[in-house]
Backbone as a printed PyTorch tensor [residue, N CA C, xyz], in Angstrom:
tensor([[[  1.7670, -10.6600,   4.5010],
         [  1.9330,  -9.4840,   3.6730],
         [  0.6070,  -8.7330,   3.5780]],

        [[ -0.5100,  -9.4780,   3.4370],
         [ -1.7990,  -8.8140,   3.3230],
         [ -2.0940,  -8.0040,   4.5700]],

        [[ -1.7230,  -8.5170,   5.7570],
         [ -1.9660,  -7.7690,   6.9920],
         [ -1.2280,  -6.4410,   6.9840]],

        [[  0.0090,  -6.4400,   6.5050],
         [  0.7740,  -5.1990,   6.4390],
         [  0.1630,  -4.2370,   5.4250]],

        [[ -0.2950,  -4.7780,   4.3350],
         [ -0.9060,  -3.9440,   3.3100],
         [ -2.2320,  -3.3740,   3.8060]],

        [[ -3.0080,  -4.1910,   4.5130],
         [ -4.2790,  -3.7110,   5.0570],
         [ -4.0600,  -2.5730,   6.0420]],

        [[ -3.0030,  -2.6430,   6.8010],
         [ -2.7060,  -1.5630,   7.7460],
         [ -2.4880,  -0.2490,   7.0050]],

        [[ -1.8950,  -0.3270,   5.8390],
         [ -1.6590,   0.8800,   5.0580],
         [ -2.9320,   1.5350,   4.5570]],

        [[ -3.9910,   0.7920,   4.4620],
         [ -5.2600,   1.3400,   3.9810],
         [ -5.9380,   2.2330,   4.9980]],

        [[ -5.3900,   2.3360,   6.1590],
         [ -6.0120,   3.0940,   7.2440],
         [ -6.3510,   4.5180,   6.8500]],

        [[ -5.4660,   5.1860,   6.1760],
         [ -5.6770,   6.5860,   5.8570],
         [ -6.8420,   6.8020,   4.8920]],

        [[ -7.2240,   5.7830,   4.1970],
         [ -8.2870,   5.9340,   3.2230],
         [ -9.6080,   5.3300,   3.6850]],

        [[ -9.5540,   4.1860,   4.3230],
         [-10.7720,   3.4560,   4.6120],
         [-11.2180,   3.4040,   6.0680]],

        [[-10.4000,   3.7400,   7.0060],
         [-10.8620,   3.5800,   8.3800],
         [-11.8110,   4.6930,   8.7750]],

        [[-12.7290,   4.3880,   9.6580],
         [-13.7460,   5.3700,  10.0160],
         [-13.1770,   6.4850,  10.8750]],

        [[-12.3260,   6.1880,  11.8160],
         [-11.6350,   7.2440,  12.5540],
         [-10.2020,   7.2570,  12.0590]],

        [[ -9.6520,   8.3930,  11.8110],
         [ -8.3390,   8.5090,  11.1580],
         [ -7.1740,   8.3730,  12.1410]],

        [[ -7.2950,   7.4820,  13.1080],
         [ -6.1890,   7.2990,  14.0420],
         [ -5.6960,   5.8660,  13.9750]],

        [[ -4.4170,   5.7050,  14.0900],
         [ -3.8120,   4.3760,  14.0920],
         [ -2.9020,   4.2730,  15.3080]],

        [[ -2.7920,   3.0870,  15.8390],
         [ -1.9150,   2.8650,  16.9740],
         [ -0.5730,   2.4110,  16.4280]],

        [[  0.4470,   3.2130,  16.6340],
         [  1.7890,   2.8690,  16.1710],
         [  2.6280,   2.4220,  17.3450]],

        [[  3.3650,   1.3610,  17.1750],
         [  4.2440,   0.8870,  18.2240],
         [  5.5830,   0.5060,  17.6040]],

        [[  6.6650,   0.6940,  18.3390],
         [  7.9700,   0.3770,  17.7680],
         [  8.1220,  -1.1220,  17.5340]],

        [[  8.8320,  -1.4660,  16.4870],
         [  9.1500,  -2.8520,  16.1860],
         [ 10.6640,  -2.9590,  16.0710]],

        [[ 11.1740,  -4.1520,  15.8370],
         [ 12.6130,  -4.3150,  15.6870],
         [ 13.1450,  -3.4460,  14.5520]],

        [[ 12.4180,  -3.4130,  13.4490],
         [ 12.7940,  -2.5840,  12.3030],
         [ 11.5220,  -1.9510,  11.7640]],

        [[ 11.4830,  -0.6340,  11.6820],
         [ 10.3400,   0.0480,  11.0990],
         [  9.2160,   0.2900,  12.0800]],

        [[  8.0130,   0.4130,  11.5520],
         [  6.8260,   0.7000,  12.3350],
         [  5.7950,  -0.3930,  12.1280]],

        [[  4.9650,  -0.5680,  13.1250],
         [  3.8350,  -1.4700,  13.0120],
         [  2.5860,  -0.6560,  13.2740]],

        [[  1.6020,  -0.7730,  12.4150],
         [  0.3470,  -0.0450,  12.5930],
         [ -0.7930,  -1.0440,  12.7380]],

        [[ -1.7150,  -0.7160,  13.6040],
         [ -2.8870,  -1.5500,  13.8010],
         [ -4.1190,  -0.6850,  13.5830]],

        [[ -4.9920,  -1.1150,  12.6860],
         [ -6.1860,  -0.3420,  12.3690],
         [ -7.3780,  -1.2710,  12.1840]],

        [[ -8.5530,  -0.7010,  12.3170],
         [ -9.7890,  -1.4060,  12.0300],
         [-10.3320,  -0.8220,  10.7310]],

        [[-10.3540,  -1.6210,   9.6810],
         [-10.7740,  -1.1450,   8.3740],
         [-12.2360,  -1.5250,   8.1620]],

        [[-13.0600,  -0.5270,   7.9040],
         [-14.4910,  -0.7420,   7.6760],
         [-14.7830,  -0.6710,   6.1800]],

        [[-14.4030,  -1.6950,   5.4420],
         [-14.6400,  -1.7540,   4.0010],
         [-14.5540,  -3.2080,   3.5650]],

        [[-15.0710,  -3.4850,   2.4000],
         [-14.9890,  -4.8560,   1.8910],
         [-13.5410,  -5.1770,   1.5250]],

        [[-13.2050,  -6.4320,   1.5620],
         [-11.8470,  -6.8590,   1.2470],
         [-11.4920,  -6.4900,  -0.1990]],

        [[-12.4610,  -6.5420,  -1.1070],
         [-12.1830,  -6.1800,  -2.5050],
         [-11.9240,  -4.6890,  -2.6660]],

        [[-12.6540,  -3.8380,  -1.9170],
         [-12.3890,  -2.3980,  -1.9700],
         [-10.9920,  -2.0870,  -1.4370]],

        [[-10.6210,  -2.7500,  -0.3550],
         [ -9.2910,  -2.5410,   0.2240],
         [ -8.2180,  -3.0210,  -0.7410]],

        [[ -8.4190,  -4.1910,  -1.3330],
         [ -7.4510,  -4.7200,  -2.2980],
         [ -7.2770,  -3.7720,  -3.4820]],

        [[ -8.3840,  -3.2900,  -4.0410],
         [ -8.2970,  -2.3570,  -5.1670],
         [ -7.5310,  -1.1020,  -4.7900]],

        [[ -7.8040,  -0.5770,  -3.5960],
         [ -7.1110,   0.6280,  -3.1380],
         [ -5.6150,   0.3770,  -2.9760]],

        [[ -5.2630,  -0.6960,  -2.3070],
         [ -3.8510,  -0.9670,  -2.0180],
         [ -3.0620,  -1.4270,  -3.2360]],

        [[ -3.7390,  -1.9860,  -4.2140],
         [ -3.0170,  -2.4550,  -5.4050],
         [ -3.0490,  -1.4500,  -6.5530]],

        [[ -3.5760,  -0.2550,  -6.2980],
         [ -3.5420,   0.8250,  -7.2920],
         [ -2.3030,   1.6790,  -7.0110]],

        [[ -1.3030,   1.6330,  -7.8700],
         [ -0.0400,   2.3280,  -7.5920],
         [ -0.1800,   3.8050,  -7.2310]],

        [[ -1.0980,   4.5140,  -7.8710],
         [ -1.2220,   5.9520,  -7.6300],
         [ -1.5760,   6.2890,  -6.1760]],

        [[ -2.1500,   5.3480,  -5.4320],
         [ -2.5160,   5.5950,  -4.0340],
         [ -1.3770,   5.3030,  -3.0510]],

        [[ -0.2620,   4.7600,  -3.5190],
         [  0.8340,   4.3660,  -2.6130],
         [  1.3530,   5.5230,  -1.7710]],

        [[  1.3260,   6.7330,  -2.3070],
         [  1.8280,   7.8750,  -1.5210],
         [  0.9310,   8.1650,  -0.3240]],

        [[ -0.2860,   7.6460,  -0.3200],
         [ -1.1980,   7.8460,   0.8060],
         [ -0.9500,   6.8660,   1.9400]],

        [[ -0.3920,   5.6900,   1.6500],
         [ -0.2400,   4.6980,   2.7170],
         [  1.1540,   4.0770,   2.8230]],

        [[  1.9810,   4.1730,   1.8040],
         [  3.2980,   3.5430,   1.8560],
         [  4.3200,   4.5020,   2.4510]],

        [[  4.8630,   4.1470,   3.5970],
         [  5.7990,   5.0020,   4.3200],
         [  6.9530,   5.4380,   3.4250]],

        [[  7.1600,   6.7350,   3.3210],
         [  8.2780,   7.2750,   2.5630],
         [  8.0030,   7.5080,   1.0930]],

        [[  6.9150,   6.9640,   0.5650],
         [  6.6090,   7.1300,  -0.8570],
         [  6.1850,   8.5680,  -1.1250]],

        [[  6.8380,   9.2030,  -2.0940],
         [  6.5130,  10.5990,  -2.4180],
         [  6.0760,  10.7870,  -3.8660]],

        [[  6.3570,   9.8100,  -4.7250],
         [  5.9800,   9.9580,  -6.1300],
         [  5.8640,   8.5760,  -6.7760]],

        [[  4.8600,   8.4290,  -7.6240],
         [  4.6550,   7.1890,  -8.3760],
         [  4.5720,   7.5620,  -9.8500]],

        [[  5.2700,   6.8150, -10.6970],
         [  5.2650,   7.0740, -12.1320],
         [  5.0490,   5.7690, -12.8870]],

        [[  4.4090,   5.8590, -14.0240],
         [  4.2210,   4.6880, -14.8640],
         [  3.0810,   4.9020, -15.8280]],

        [[  2.9840,   4.0420, -16.8310],
         [  1.9600,   4.2060, -17.8520],
         [  0.5510,   3.8430, -17.3900]],

        [[  0.4130,   3.0640, -16.3470],
         [ -0.9100,   2.5980, -15.9200],
         [ -0.9730,   2.5460, -14.3910]],

        [[ -1.0180,   3.7120, -13.7520],
         [ -0.9900,   3.7490, -12.2900],
         [ -2.3340,   4.1190, -11.6800]],

        [[ -3.3690,   4.2800, -12.5080],
         [ -4.6590,   4.7630, -12.0280],
         [ -5.6880,   3.6600, -11.7690]],

        [[ -5.2430,   2.4060, -11.7690],
         [ -6.1440,   1.2830, -11.5020],
         [ -5.3730,   0.1800, -10.7890]],

        [[ -6.0980,  -0.7950, -10.2760],
         [ -5.4690,  -1.9320,  -9.6130],
         [ -4.5060,  -2.6030, -10.5860]],

        [[ -3.2430,  -2.6950, -10.1950],
         [ -2.1970,  -3.2140, -11.0840],
         [ -2.4630,  -4.6740, -11.4530]],

        [[ -2.2120,  -4.9860, -12.7090],
         [ -2.3950,  -6.3540, -13.1800],
         [ -1.0460,  -6.9350, -13.5910]],

        [[ -1.0040,  -8.2450, -13.6960],
         [  0.2240,  -8.9500, -14.0450],
         [  0.8340,  -8.3630, -15.3160]],

        [[  2.1320,  -8.0610, -15.2320],
         [  2.8710,  -7.5200, -16.3720],
         [  3.0360,  -6.0150, -16.3520]],

        [[  2.2290,  -5.3130, -15.5680],
         [  2.3610,  -3.8620, -15.5190],
         [  3.5740,  -3.4630, -14.6950]],

        [[  4.1220,  -2.2860, -14.9920],
         [  5.2990,  -1.7770, -14.2940],
         [  5.0390,  -0.3430, -13.8460]],

        [[  5.6980,   0.0350, -12.7490],
         [  5.6560,   1.4170, -12.2770],
         [  6.8930,   1.6610, -11.4280]],

        [[  7.2090,   2.9250, -11.2070],
         [  8.3490,   3.2610, -10.3590],
         [  7.8540,   4.0890,  -9.1800]],

        [[  8.5850,   3.9790,  -8.0980],
         [  8.2250,   4.6550,  -6.8500],
         [  9.4450,   5.4190,  -6.3440]],

        [[  9.2520,   6.6790,  -6.0040],
         [ 10.3150,   7.4720,  -5.3920],
         [ 10.0280,   7.5280,  -3.8980]],

        [[ 11.0420,   7.1530,  -3.1050],
         [ 10.9180,   7.1150,  -1.6520],
         [ 11.9130,   8.0720,  -1.0140]],

        [[ 11.5130,   8.6910,   0.0740],
         [ 12.4460,   9.4460,   0.9110],
         [ 12.5610,   8.6910,   2.2200]],

        [[ 13.7470,   8.1390,   2.4700],
         [ 13.9940,   7.3320,   3.6560],
         [ 15.3210,   7.7680,   4.2620]],

        [[ 15.3060,   8.0610,   5.5460],
         [ 16.5230,   8.4920,   6.2520],
         [ 17.2030,   9.6740,   5.5680]],

        [[ 16.4040,  10.6000,   5.0530],
         [ 16.9510,  11.7960,   4.4320],
         [ 17.5070,  11.5900,   3.0350]],

        [[ 17.3350,  10.4060,   2.4750],
         [ 17.8490,  10.1320,   1.1330],
         [ 16.7060,   9.7540,   0.2020]],

        [[ 16.8770,  10.0630,  -1.0690],
         [ 15.8900,   9.7000,  -2.0760],
         [ 16.2900,   8.3890,  -2.7360]],

        [[ 15.3320,   7.5050,  -2.8590],
         [ 15.5540,   6.2050,  -3.4920],
         [ 14.4890,   6.0000,  -4.5580]],

        [[ 14.8490,   5.3310,  -5.6380],
         [ 13.8980,   5.0050,  -6.6850],
         [ 13.8140,   3.4900,  -6.8080]],

        [[ 12.5910,   2.9850,  -6.8500],
         [ 12.3680,   1.5440,  -6.9500],
         [ 11.4750,   1.2860,  -8.1570]],

        [[ 11.8800,   0.3500,  -8.9880],
         [ 11.0700,  -0.0560, -10.1290],
         [ 10.3340,  -1.3450,  -9.7730]],

        [[  9.0280,  -1.3600,  -9.9970],
         [  8.1900,  -2.5030,  -9.6660],
         [  7.6290,  -3.1210, -10.9380]],

        [[  7.5240,  -4.4320, -10.9600],
         [  6.8800,  -5.1680, -12.0350],
         [  5.9410,  -6.1810, -11.3840]],

        [[  4.6830,  -6.1750, -11.7750],
         [  3.7130,  -7.0860, -11.1780],
         [  3.9140,  -8.4680, -11.7860]],

        [[  4.3970,  -9.3960, -10.9550],
         [  4.6830, -10.7480, -11.4120],
         [  3.4880, -11.6730, -11.2280]],

        [[  2.6490, -11.3910, -10.2590],
         [  1.5140, -12.2510,  -9.9470],
         [  0.4380, -11.4010,  -9.3040]],

        [[ -0.7890, -11.8110,  -9.4560],
         [ -1.9110, -11.0770,  -8.8660],
         [ -2.9100, -12.0950,  -8.3580]],

        [[ -3.1570, -12.0700,  -7.0580],
         [ -4.1160, -12.9840,  -6.4510],
         [ -5.0970, -12.1670,  -5.6290]],

        [[ -6.3120, -12.0400,  -6.1170],
         [ -7.3320, -11.2800,  -5.4310],
         [ -7.8430, -12.1000,  -4.2560]],

        [[ -7.7950, -11.5410,  -3.0450],
         [ -8.2180, -12.3040,  -1.8670],
         [ -9.7340, -12.5110,  -1.8230]],

        [[-10.1360, -13.6140,  -1.2220],
         [-11.5590, -13.8690,  -1.0570],
         [-12.0010, -13.5830,   0.3760]],

        [[-11.0150, -13.4150,   1.2680],
         [-11.2980, -13.0510,   2.6530],
         [-10.0930, -12.3250,   3.2320]],

        [[-10.2700, -11.7170,   4.3870],
         [ -9.1770, -10.9630,   5.0190],
         [ -8.0180, -11.8680,   5.4160]],

        [[ -8.2400, -13.1450,   5.5500],
         [ -7.1660, -14.0560,   5.9630],
         [ -6.4800, -14.7310,   4.7900]],

        [[ -6.9170, -14.4580,   3.5710],
         [ -6.2820, -15.1300,   2.4220],
         [ -5.2180, -14.2700,   1.7850]]])
């Protein structure tokens, strides 16, 4: 999961703004080289307000605390446009584990 999330950070943290996209069985796969500390990437990817920058289809994020790295117990909603339809997803942070390395 962390690898997929790290790929999403490309638009914010990679030095050149290009990603290699290749078809997968379902969806897209992106491969990027992220030039940032693992904690900076984690903070960026776990801050709900930034999801529209890296989460495919995300167009709007709402919630009482979306401007910082989400902590256990916080909730937010995400509006997605997928296949021409609008979907709303409610998220609740059940667990939070800050990585100590890119492989954790």
